[in-house]
Backbone as CSV, one residue per row, in Angstrom:
resi,resn,N_x,N_y,N_z,CA_x,CA_y,CA_z,C_x,C_y,C_z
1,MET,-6.247,-76.459,-21.458,-5.038,-75.691,-21.664,-5.372,-74.202,-21.556
2,ALA,-4.569,-73.473,-20.845,-4.790,-72.042,-20.633,-3.937,-71.238,-21.613
3,ASP,-4.485,-70.115,-22.054,-3.770,-69.211,-22.939,-3.160,-68.074,-22.144
4,LEU,-2.030,-67.573,-22.614,-1.407,-66.375,-22.077,-1.581,-65.293,-23.133
5,ILE,-2.190,-64.180,-22.762,-2.485,-63.101,-23.698,-1.802,-61.823,-23.213
6,ALA,-1.040,-61.183,-24.096,-0.337,-59.943,-23.763,-0.997,-58.783,-24.501
7,TRP,-1.399,-57.750,-23.743,-2.060,-56.557,-24.284,-1.188,-55.344,-24.015
8,THR,-1.205,-54.378,-24.951,-0.482,-53.126,-24.739,-1.466,-51.966,-24.702
9,ILE,-1.404,-51.213,-23.619,-2.169,-49.979,-23.490,-1.214,-48.857,-23.904
10,VAL,-1.421,-48.325,-25.092,-0.614,-47.208,-25.583,-1.343,-45.942,-25.163
11,GLN,-0.673,-45.106,-24.363,-1.308,-43.899,-23.835,-0.517,-42.675,-24.263
12,ASP,-1.213,-41.718,-24.894,-0.542,-40.508,-25.365,-0.480,-39.449,-24.276
13,GLU,0.115,-38.301,-24.599,0.313,-37.224,-23.622,-1.006,-36.621,-23.134
14,LYS,-2.103,-36.838,-23.868,-3.417,-36.342,-23.453,-4.170,-37.355,-22.580
15,GLY,-3.548,-38.520,-22.347,-4.181,-39.558,-21.542,-5.063,-40.505,-22.333
16,ARG,-5.159,-40.283,-23.642,-5.984,-41.161,-24.479,-5.255,-42.486,-24.719
17,ILE,-6.043,-43.519,-25.010,-5.455,-44.820,-25.311,-5.783,-45.214,-26.747
18,LEU,-4.898,-46.005,-27.319,-5.052,-46.467,-28.691,-5.831,-47.781,-28.714
19,LEU,-6.867,-47.814,-29.521,-7.631,-49.039,-29.734,-7.637,-49.365,-31.220
20,GLY,-7.798,-50.645,-31.506,-7.944,-51.104,-32.884,-9.250,-51.866,-33.018
21,ARG,-9.908,-51.681,-34.169,-11.131,-52.450,-34.436,-10.706,-53.798,-35.023
22,ARG,-11.099,-54.867,-34.327,-10.749,-56.215,-34.753,-11.386,-56.521,-36.109
23,ASP,-10.643,-57.214,-36.980,-11.133,-57.494,-38.319,-10.731,-58.903,-38.742
24,LYS,-11.707,-59.630,-39.242,-11.478,-60.990,-39.748,-10.838,-61.880,-38.689
25,THR,-11.353,-61.790,-37.464,-10.864,-62.619,-36.369,-11.949,-63.618,-36.000
26,SER,-11.553,-64.708,-35.405,-12.529,-65.730,-35.020,-13.315,-65.317,-33.774
27,PHE,-12.808,-64.334,-33.033,-13.481,-63.876,-31.821,-13.631,-62.368,-31.865
28,ALA,-14.848,-61.878,-31.682,-15.162,-60.450,-31.516,-14.763,-59.579,-32.707
29,SER,-14.853,-60.115,-33.906,-14.553,-59.320,-35.088,-15.499,-58.125,-35.144
30,GLY,-14.960,-56.956,-35.457,-15.748,-55.736,-35.548,-15.769,-54.902,-34.281
31,LEU,-15.251,-55.430,-33.176,-15.257,-54.694,-31.911,-13.904,-54.017,-31.674
32,TRP,-13.935,-52.908,-30.929,-12.710,-52.200,-30.550,-12.029,-52.917,-29.387
33,ASN,-10.704,-52.944,-29.416,-9.939,-53.571,-28.336,-8.504,-53.041,-28.342
34,LEU,-7.784,-53.390,-27.309,-6.361,-53.077,-27.227,-5.589,-53.923,-28.235
35,PRO,-4.450,-53.434,-28.703,-3.580,-54.295,-29.494,-3.032,-55.409,-28.592
36,GLY,-3.058,-56.614,-29.083,-2.534,-57.708,-28.285,-2.917,-59.050,-28.838
37,GLY,-2.422,-60.092,-28.183,-2.737,-61.443,-28.616,-1.935,-62.474,-27.858
38,ALA,-1.961,-63.677,-28.387,-1.369,-64.829,-27.715,0.154,-64.757,-27.655
39,VAL,0.661,-65.178,-26.511,2.106,-65.298,-26.304,2.550,-66.609,-26.946
40,GLU,3.584,-66.535,-27.766,4.084,-67.727,-28.437,4.963,-68.543,-27.492
41,ALA,5.178,-69.795,-27.841,6.006,-70.687,-27.022,7.378,-70.069,-26.777
42,ARG,7.806,-70.055,-25.539,9.104,-69.554,-25.095,9.321,-68.060,-25.368
43,GLU,8.254,-67.319,-25.617,8.347,-65.879,-25.848,8.118,-65.145,-24.529
44,ALA,8.952,-64.161,-24.231,8.757,-63.347,-23.035,7.475,-62.529,-23.189
45,LEU,6.801,-62.278,-22.077,5.530,-61.561,-22.111,5.656,-60.179,-22.744
46,ALA,6.645,-59.396,-22.330,6.823,-58.055,-22.893,7.187,-58.124,-24.379
47,ASP,7.934,-59.141,-24.779,8.259,-59.322,-26.195,6.989,-59.582,-26.995
48,ALA,6.096,-60.395,-26.439,4.828,-60.687,-27.116,3.978,-59.428,-27.255
49,ALA,3.924,-58.628,-26.198,3.147,-57.388,-26.245,3.698,-56.448,-27.315
50,ALA,5.015,-56.293,-27.374,5.643,-55.429,-28.377,5.413,-55.968,-29.789
51,ARG,5.521,-57.287,-29.957,5.309,-57.905,-31.275,3.876,-57.695,-31.751
52,GLU,2.906,-57.967,-30.886,1.499,-57.813,-31.267,1.174,-56.356,-31.600
53,LEU,1.722,-55.420,-30.832,1.511,-54.001,-31.108,2.032,-53.650,-32.499
54,ARG,3.227,-54.115,-32.825,3.823,-53.855,-34.136,2.994,-54.496,-35.253
55,GLU,2.579,-55.753,-35.067,1.827,-56.455,-36.103,0.466,-55.819,-36.373
56,GLU,-0.190,-55.314,-35.331,-1.549,-54.793,-35.483,-1.616,-53.309,-35.798
57,THR,-0.598,-52.519,-35.358,-0.678,-51.063,-35.532,0.554,-50.445,-36.180
58,GLY,1.635,-51.190,-36.327,2.859,-50.651,-36.891,3.717,-49.876,-35.906
59,LEU,3.239,-49.667,-34.679,4.030,-48.937,-33.686,5.170,-49.804,-33.174
60,LEU,6.325,-49.173,-32.983,7.489,-49.874,-32.454,7.736,-49.429,-31.026
61,VAL,7.860,-50.390,-30.138,8.171,-50.110,-28.744,9.165,-51.163,-28.271
62,SER,10.133,-50.720,-27.491,11.085,-51.661,-26.914,10.412,-52.391,-25.761
63,PRO,10.524,-53.710,-25.693,9.959,-54.425,-24.552,10.457,-53.879,-23.210
64,ALA,11.681,-53.360,-23.178,12.236,-52.792,-21.941,11.494,-51.531,-21.508
65,ASN,10.801,-50.874,-22.434,10.049,-49.661,-22.116,8.583,-49.921,-21.809
66,LEU,8.188,-51.171,-21.796,6.819,-51.532,-21.436,6.746,-51.742,-19.924
67,HIS,5.731,-51.185,-19.297,5.539,-51.331,-17.857,4.393,-52.303,-17.614
68,HIS,4.673,-53.392,-16.923,3.643,-54.392,-16.619,2.758,-53.823,-15.512
69,ILE,1.525,-53.464,-15.854,0.651,-52.799,-14.886,-0.452,-53.686,-14.336
70,GLY,-0.621,-54.884,-14.885,-1.678,-55.715,-14.322,-1.861,-57.032,-15.037
71,MET,-2.610,-57.882,-14.366,-2.959,-59.182,-14.935,-4.277,-59.640,-14.343
72,ASN,-5.000,-60.433,-15.126,-6.223,-61.040,-14.613,-6.454,-62.383,-15.291
73,ARG,-7.219,-63.173,-14.606,-7.582,-64.498,-15.103,-8.916,-64.390,-15.814
74,TYR,-9.098,-65.171,-16.850,-10.425,-65.246,-17.469,-10.827,-66.704,-17.617
75,ASP,-12.110,-66.922,-17.567,-12.699,-68.259,-17.678,-14.088,-68.060,-18.266
76,VAL,-14.209,-68.267,-19.562,-15.481,-68.019,-20.241,-15.948,-69.273,-20.965
77,VAL,-17.248,-69.397,-21.037,-17.874,-70.482,-21.785,-18.742,-69.837,-22.854
78,GLY,-18.533,-70.245,-24.086,-19.297,-69.679,-25.192,-19.621,-70.739,-26.209
79,GLU,-20.086,-70.292,-27.352,-20.485,-71.223,-28.402,-19.316,-72.034,-28.945
80,ARG,-18.086,-71.531,-28.769,-16.901,-72.266,-29.216,-16.291,-73.121,-28.111
81,GLY,-16.971,-73.234,-26.971,-16.456,-74.029,-25.868,-15.947,-73.157,-24.739
82,ARG,-15.080,-73.719,-23.941,-14.544,-73.025,-22.773,-13.153,-72.487,-23.073
83,ALA,-12.908,-71.278,-22.613,-11.582,-70.665,-22.765,-11.113,-70.182,-21.404
84,GLN,-9.906,-70.568,-21.045,-9.289,-70.132,-19.798,-7.920,-69.568,-20.113
85,GLY,-7.523,-68.596,-19.310,-6.195,-68.055,-19.508,-5.915,-66.887,-18.594
86,VAL,-4.815,-66.204,-18.909,-4.382,-65.053,-18.134,-4.074,-63.916,-19.104
87,ASN,-4.632,-62.733,-18.814,-4.326,-61.514,-19.551,-3.217,-60.772,-18.820
88,PHE,-2.217,-60.302,-19.574,-1.133,-59.489,-19.034,-1.199,-58.127,-19.717
89,PHE,-1.273,-57.054,-18.929,-1.421,-55.706,-19.460,-0.130,-54.918,-19.282
90,PHE,0.330,-54.323,-20.380,1.532,-53.500,-20.388,1.158,-52.093,-20.813
91,LEU,1.845,-51.108,-20.247,1.615,-49.706,-20.567,2.798,-49.163,-21.347
92,ALA,2.510,-48.490,-22.462,3.539,-47.840,-23.275,3.201,-46.361,-23.395
93,ARG,4.144,-45.526,-23.016,3.971,-44.084,-23.192,5.013,-43.512,-24.156
94,GLU,5.893,-44.378,-24.645,6.903,-43.996,-25.637,6.893,-45.049,-26.734
95,TRP,6.887,-44.587,-27.993,6.882,-45.497,-29.125,7.388,-44.743,-30.335
96,GLU,7.630,-45.487,-31.388,8.026,-44.903,-32.665,6.970,-45.260,-33.694
97,GLY,6.700,-44.316,-34.598,5.776,-44.568,-35.688,4.416,-43.936,-35.468
98,LYS,3.609,-44.035,-36.506,2.242,-43.533,-36.479,1.309,-44.731,-36.583
99,PRO,0.313,-44.849,-35.687,-0.538,-46.033,-35.720,-1.346,-46.129,-37.017
100,GLN,-1.435,-47.351,-37.514,-2.212,-47.636,-38.707,-2.811,-49.026,-38.577
101,PRO,-3.926,-49.265,-39.230,-4.536,-50.596,-39.145,-3.769,-51.608,-39.998
102,LEU,-3.261,-52.636,-39.351,-2.530,-53.677,-40.066,-3.214,-55.025,-39.836
103,GLU,-2.479,-56.006,-39.364,-2.980,-57.372,-39.221,-4.202,-57.462,-38.296
104,ASN,-5.292,-58.046,-38.794,-6.532,-58.257,-38.034,-7.107,-56.978,-37.444
105,THR,-6.836,-55.837,-38.072,-7.302,-54.541,-37.582,-7.802,-53.724,-38.769
106,SER,-9.051,-53.246,-38.698,-9.605,-52.473,-39.818,-9.446,-50.968,-39.631
107,GLU,-9.323,-50.496,-38.397,-9.094,-49.076,-38.123,-8.513,-48.931,-36.727
108,VAL,-7.860,-47.799,-36.497,-7.312,-47.484,-35.182,-7.817,-46.109,-34.772
109,GLY,-7.862,-45.876,-33.456,-8.296,-44.576,-32.969,-7.875,-44.354,-31.530
110,TRP,-7.828,-43.076,-31.154,-7.463,-42.668,-29.792,-8.738,-42.362,-29.018
111,PHE,-8.834,-42.882,-27.768,-10.046,-42.740,-26.973,-9.707,-42.419,-25.521
112,ASP,-10.580,-41.664,-24.896,-10.492,-41.430,-23.456,-10.785,-42.768,-22.774
113,PRO,-9.928,-43.232,-21.865,-10.144,-44.551,-21.249,-11.427,-44.635,-20.416
114,GLU,-12.018,-43.501,-20.081,-13.278,-43.524,-19.332,-14.489,-43.345,-20.237
115,ARG,-14.254,-43.171,-21.535,-15.350,-43.013,-22.493,-15.033,-43.816,-23.763
116,LEU,-15.092,-45.113,-23.634,-14.788,-45.995,-24.755,-15.991,-46.118,-25.679
117,PRO,-15.750,-46.498,-26.930,-16.867,-46.711,-27.849,-17.803,-47.805,-27.322
118,ALA,-19.086,-47.666,-27.630,-20.071,-48.651,-27.179,-19.789,-50.039,-27.742
119,ASP,-19.128,-50.095,-28.896,-18.838,-51.394,-29.510,-17.406,-51.858,-29.221
120,SER,-16.983,-51.679,-27.961,-15.706,-52.227,-27.480,-15.958,-53.625,-26.933
121,LEU,-14.905,-54.419,-26.813,-15.064,-55.728,-26.174,-15.675,-55.531,-24.800
122,PRO,-16.609,-56.377,-24.394,-17.338,-56.174,-23.139,-16.467,-56.067,-21.892
123,TRP,-15.353,-56.759,-21.836,-14.517,-56.751,-20.634,-13.543,-55.591,-20.588
124,LEU,-13.394,-54.841,-21.684,-12.359,-53.817,-21.772,-12.548,-52.681,-20.767
125,VAL,-13.760,-52.187,-20.601,-14.014,-51.080,-19.666,-13.560,-51.449,-18.262
126,ARG,-13.965,-52.610,-17.797,-13.607,-53.028,-16.437,-12.107,-53.290,-16.294
127,ALA,-11.491,-53.859,-17.312,-10.048,-54.111,-17.253,-9.275,-52.805,-17.161
128,LEU,-9.662,-51.799,-17.933,-8.980,-50.505,-17.874,-9.200,-49.817,-16.534
129,LYS,-10.420,-49.890,-16.016,-10.683,-49.303,-14.691,-9.836,-49.981,-13.627
130,THR,-9.735,-51.285,-13.700,-8.994,-52.046,-12.698,-7.496,-51.759,-12.767
131,HIS,-6.910,-51.917,-13.938,-5.451,-51.898,-14.053,-4.865,-50.523,-14.381
132,LEU,-5.505,-49.750,-15.231,-4.946,-48.456,-15.628,-5.410,-47.339,-14.704
133,LEU,-6.707,-47.244,-14.486,-7.247,-46.102,-13.744,-7.164,-46.274,-12.228
134,SER,-7.378,-47.488,-11.714,-7.340,-47.722,-10.265,-5.996,-48.245,-9.775
135,GLY,-5.163,-48.698,-10.683,-3.838,-49.176,-10.316,-3.816,-50.511,-9.589
136,GLN,-4.869,-51.302,-9.719,-4.906,-52.629,-9.102,-4.132,-53.587,-10.010
137,PHE,-3.110,-54.231,-9.479,-2.255,-55.080,-10.309,-2.926,-56.416,-10.670
138,PHE,-3.479,-57.102,-9.684,-4.046,-58.421,-9.946,-5.550,-58.408,-9.725
139,ALA,-6.264,-59.012,-10.630,-7.696,-59.228,-10.457,-7.969,-60.699,-10.752
140,GLU,-8.661,-61.351,-9.863,-8.943,-62.775,-10.065,-9.647,-62.998,-11.397
141,GLN,-10.650,-62.188,-11.695,-11.332,-62.326,-12.971,-12.001,-61.006,-13.319
142,VAL,-11.771,-60.550,-14.541,-12.434,-59.346,-15.043,-13.252,-59.789,-16.244
143,ASP,-14.590,-59.671,-16.117,-15.428,-60.062,-17.236,-16.289,-58.929,-17.700
């Protein structure tokens, strides 16, 4: 079974992006990543991205104001078995609220997308280069 994952790239007027440090998660706890997570049954992709952003950072964004900028397939094998799915990336440049660490997030911070913290999820640098910085919409696999 494949998972559908919706991520939101929140970008401020200085070009920085918002990341959250994952906390008490079964995967990659302690690492920096975009706000996002699994799409629920019968949930629209942009709705899932907006919901996950709100749950993890408190920021409010209308799904209609999210721009779908890319997607990629993933297929990884690890100690918990095999995981396959599709990542969907949305860009938000307008939102309401001030970011704060909420669900499964211990801290939030603004970062230059070309200079991410060393303890970011391993695939994040390449995903941002592909979809945000290079403008490539589809990538077969970004690892």
